[in-house]
C-alpha positions as CSV (number, residue, x, y, z in Angstrom):
1,M,139.9,107.8,104.4
2,F,136.3,108.6,103.4
3,H,134.2,109.6,106.3
4,S,130.5,109.1,106.8
5,Y,130.1,112.7,107.9
6,N,130.8,114.0,104.4
7,L,127.6,112.5,103.2
8,L,125.2,113.4,106.1
9,R,123.4,116.0,104.1
10,I,123.2,113.8,101.0
11,I,121.9,110.8,103.2
12,T,119.4,113.0,105.1
13,D,117.9,114.6,101.8
14,S,117.8,111.1,100.2
15,M,116.0,109.6,103.3
16,D,113.5,112.4,103.3
17,N,112.8,111.9,99.6
18,S,112.5,108.2,100.0
19,T,109.5,108.3,102.2
20,K,107.0,108.7,99.3
21,D,105.2,105.5,98.2
22,N,103.6,104.6,94.9
23,L,106.7,105.0,92.7
24,Y,106.2,104.5,89.0
25,F,107.2,101.1,87.6
26,D,107.4,99.9,84.1
27,P,105.2,96.9,83.6
28,M,107.3,95.6,80.8
29,R,110.5,95.5,83.1
30,Y,108.7,93.1,85.5
31,S,106.5,91.2,83.1
32,R,108.2,87.9,83.8
33,Q,107.5,88.0,87.5
34,T,104.1,89.7,87.3
35,S,103.0,86.8,85.1
36,L,103.7,84.3,88.0
37,P,100.8,82.8,89.7
38,D,100.0,84.4,93.1
39,F,102.5,87.3,92.4
40,G,100.8,89.4,89.7
41,M,100.7,93.3,89.5
42,E,99.7,93.3,93.3
43,G,103.0,91.8,94.1
44,Q,104.8,94.3,92.1
45,R,103.1,97.1,93.7
46,R,103.9,95.8,97.1
47,L,107.6,95.6,96.1
48,T,107.5,99.0,94.6
49,D,106.1,100.6,97.8
50,A,108.6,98.5,100.0
51,R,111.5,99.6,101.9
52,V,114.4,97.2,102.6
53,L,117.6,98.0,104.6
54,V,120.7,95.9,103.7
55,I,123.4,96.0,106.2
56,G,126.7,95.2,104.6
57,A,127.7,95.6,100.9
58,G,130.1,92.7,100.6
59,G,129.9,89.1,99.6
60,L,126.3,88.6,100.9
61,G,125.0,92.2,100.5
62,S,126.2,92.3,96.9
63,P,123.8,89.6,95.3
64,A,121.1,90.5,97.9
65,A,121.1,94.2,96.7
66,L,121.4,93.5,93.2
67,Y,118.4,91.1,93.1
68,L,116.3,93.4,95.3
69,A,117.0,96.3,92.8
70,A,116.3,93.9,89.8
71,A,113.0,92.9,91.4
72,G,111.8,96.6,91.7
73,V,112.0,97.1,95.5
74,G,111.2,100.7,95.5
75,H,113.4,102.0,98.4
76,I,116.7,100.4,99.2
77,Y,119.0,101.5,102.0
78,I,122.5,100.0,102.0
79,A,125.0,100.5,104.8
80,D,128.7,99.8,104.8
81,G,131.7,101.8,106.2
82,D,134.4,100.2,104.1
83,N,136.1,101.0,100.8
84,V,136.2,98.7,97.8
85,E,139.5,96.7,97.6
86,V,140.7,94.5,94.8
87,S,140.6,91.4,97.0
88,N,136.9,92.0,97.4
89,L,136.1,91.5,93.7
90,Q,136.3,87.7,93.8
91,R,133.0,87.5,95.5
92,Q,131.6,91.0,96.0
93,I,130.0,91.3,92.6
94,I,128.3,94.6,93.0
95,H,131.6,96.3,92.8
96,T,134.1,96.9,89.9
97,T,137.7,97.3,89.3
98,A,137.0,100.8,88.2
99,R,135.4,101.6,91.7
100,E,138.4,100.4,93.7
101,N,138.9,102.7,96.8
102,T,135.3,103.9,96.5
103,P,133.2,103.6,99.6
104,K,131.2,100.3,99.2
105,A,127.9,101.8,99.9
106,L,128.3,104.4,97.2
107,S,129.6,101.8,94.7
108,A,126.6,99.5,95.5
109,R,124.4,102.4,95.0
110,T,125.8,103.1,91.5
111,A,125.5,99.4,90.4
112,M,121.8,99.2,91.6
113,L,120.7,102.4,89.9
114,E,122.6,101.3,86.7
115,L,120.5,98.1,86.9
116,N,117.2,99.8,87.7
117,P,117.0,103.5,87.5
118,D,113.3,103.5,88.6
119,I,114.0,102.7,92.1
120,E,115.5,104.9,95.0
121,V,118.8,103.8,96.8
122,T,120.2,105.5,99.7
123,A,123.9,104.9,100.6
124,L,124.9,104.9,104.3
125,V,128.7,105.3,104.4
126,E,129.0,104.1,107.9
127,F,129.4,101.0,110.2
128,I,126.0,100.5,111.8
129,T,125.9,100.3,115.5
130,P,122.9,99.1,117.7
131,E,121.9,102.7,118.5
132,R,122.3,103.8,114.9
133,L,120.2,100.8,113.6
134,A,117.5,101.5,116.2
135,E,117.5,105.1,114.8
136,L,117.3,103.9,111.2
137,I,114.4,101.5,112.0
138,R,112.6,104.3,113.6
139,D,113.1,106.8,110.8
140,I,112.8,104.8,107.7
141,R,110.4,102.1,108.9
142,P,111.8,99.2,106.8
143,D,109.7,96.3,105.8
144,F,112.7,94.0,106.0
145,V,116.3,94.1,107.1
146,I,119.0,91.9,105.6
147,D,121.9,91.0,107.8
148,A,124.8,91.0,105.3
149,T,127.6,91.5,107.8
150,D,130.5,89.4,108.6
151,S,130.8,89.8,112.3
152,F,129.1,87.6,115.0
153,D,128.6,90.7,117.2
154,A,126.8,92.8,114.4
155,K,124.6,89.7,113.7
156,F,123.3,89.4,117.2
157,F,122.7,93.2,117.8
158,I,120.9,93.2,114.5
159,N,118.8,90.3,115.6
160,D,118.2,92.1,119.1
161,V,117.3,95.4,117.5
162,C,115.0,94.0,114.9
163,V,113.2,91.8,117.4
164,A,112.8,94.7,119.8
165,A,111.3,96.8,117.0
166,G,109.3,94.0,115.5
167,T,111.0,94.4,112.1
168,P,111.4,91.1,110.1
169,C,115.0,90.3,109.1
170,S,117.1,87.7,107.4
171,Y,120.4,86.3,109.0
172,G,123.1,85.0,106.6
173,A,126.5,83.6,107.2
174,I,129.3,81.9,105.2
175,Y,132.4,80.0,106.0
176,R,134.8,78.6,103.4
177,Y,132.6,76.2,101.4
178,E,129.5,76.5,103.6
179,G,126.6,79.0,104.1
180,Q,123.5,79.2,106.3
181,L,120.5,81.6,106.6
182,T,117.4,81.8,108.7
183,T,114.5,84.5,108.8
184,W,112.8,86.1,111.8
185,I,109.2,87.6,111.7
186,P,107.3,88.6,114.9
187,G,106.2,85.5,116.7
188,S,108.8,83.1,115.4
189,P,112.1,81.9,117.1
190,T,115.0,84.2,117.1
191,L,118.7,84.0,116.4
192,R,119.3,83.7,120.2
193,D,117.0,80.8,120.2
194,L,119.2,79.1,117.7
195,F,122.6,80.4,119.2
196,P,122.1,81.1,122.8
197,S,125.6,82.7,123.1
198,V,127.7,84.7,120.6
199,P,130.2,82.3,119.0
200,V,133.8,83.3,119.5
201,P,135.6,83.8,116.2
202,E,138.8,82.1,115.3
203,K,141.9,84.2,115.5
204,T,143.5,83.2,112.3
205,T,144.2,84.6,109.0
206,P,140.9,84.8,106.9
207,I,140.5,81.9,104.4
208,G,138.0,81.8,101.9
209,P,135.2,81.9,101.1
210,L,134.7,80.4,97.5
211,G,133.2,83.3,95.8
212,V,130.0,81.7,94.8
213,V,129.1,80.6,98.4
214,P,128.1,84.2,99.4
215,G,126.3,84.7,96.1
216,I,124.1,81.7,96.8
217,I,123.3,82.6,100.4
218,G,122.9,86.4,99.6
219,T,120.5,85.5,96.7
220,L,118.4,83.4,99.1
221,Q,118.3,86.3,101.7
222,A,116.9,88.6,98.9
223,A,114.4,85.9,98.0
224,E,113.2,85.8,101.7
225,A,112.8,89.5,101.6
226,I,110.7,89.4,98.4
227,K,108.6,86.5,99.7
228,H,107.8,88.4,102.8
229,I,106.9,91.7,101.1
230,T,104.8,90.1,98.5
231,G,103.2,87.4,100.7
232,I,104.2,84.3,98.6
233,G,105.6,81.0,99.7
234,C,107.0,80.1,103.0
235,L,109.7,81.8,105.0
236,L,112.8,80.2,106.8
237,T,111.2,81.1,110.1
238,G,112.3,78.6,112.8
239,T,114.4,76.9,110.3
240,L,118.1,77.2,109.6
241,L,119.0,76.4,105.9
242,Y,122.5,75.0,105.8
243,F,124.4,74.6,102.5
244,N,127.8,72.9,101.5
245,I,128.9,73.6,98.1
246,L,131.5,70.8,97.9
247,T,128.6,68.1,98.4
248,M,125.9,70.3,97.0
249,D,123.8,69.4,100.0
250,F,121.1,71.6,101.5
251,N,120.0,70.7,105.0
252,R,117.1,72.2,107.0
253,I,117.5,72.4,110.9
254,T,114.5,73.4,112.8
255,Y,114.5,75.1,116.1
256,T,112.0,76.6,118.6
257,S,111.7,79.4,120.9
258,R,113.5,78.9,124.5
């Protein structure tokens, strides 16, 4: 078993080093997105100076983290206490067969830095608790949090801690052939306005999901983070986006504060 305390010194040093802003970025690497209207070099500078915390390096966290890294988010923190298993690889595309049994957070860090060595990535080899999340938000001051967990309890405490801290976050969830996501920023309805009580999970053997479903939802979560940081487009605040891959239907469900 790989324990998180083995990395405490590495993690602490990395977090200290990751507080600097204005990292260098190669204009050629990002030339396709900096050429976009309303994005430009200013949008790229905002991404370079940004901090994003991704909680979970599985099906949702894999595409989210890879696209954040590719986009040039300067400081990415990724937390997960699990190790890579071969059964993960059908959907958790940030990992590889060669990294089986490696802590997922470290495997994800390797993949992100291979994709973009100009960013900083901090691996947190641990399962995040409410108290730990509050501590992380206080210490690293993330601009955005991506909830890429697979637990209802975790999703609700992530919502609660982010709302209390005023830290924008994206909720994403998947089930078999379906997925959904929404975004919270200060002043918008919260996850508890959408779901007043924590759903009770089914006590059955896990079935699914189809691998591409978390890929779609996780990618959209990364898009929400990028839009928020750069100030482009409209966020999914007060809106649950629901997707069914069998019918290829996207539906928007609006909700308000209670």
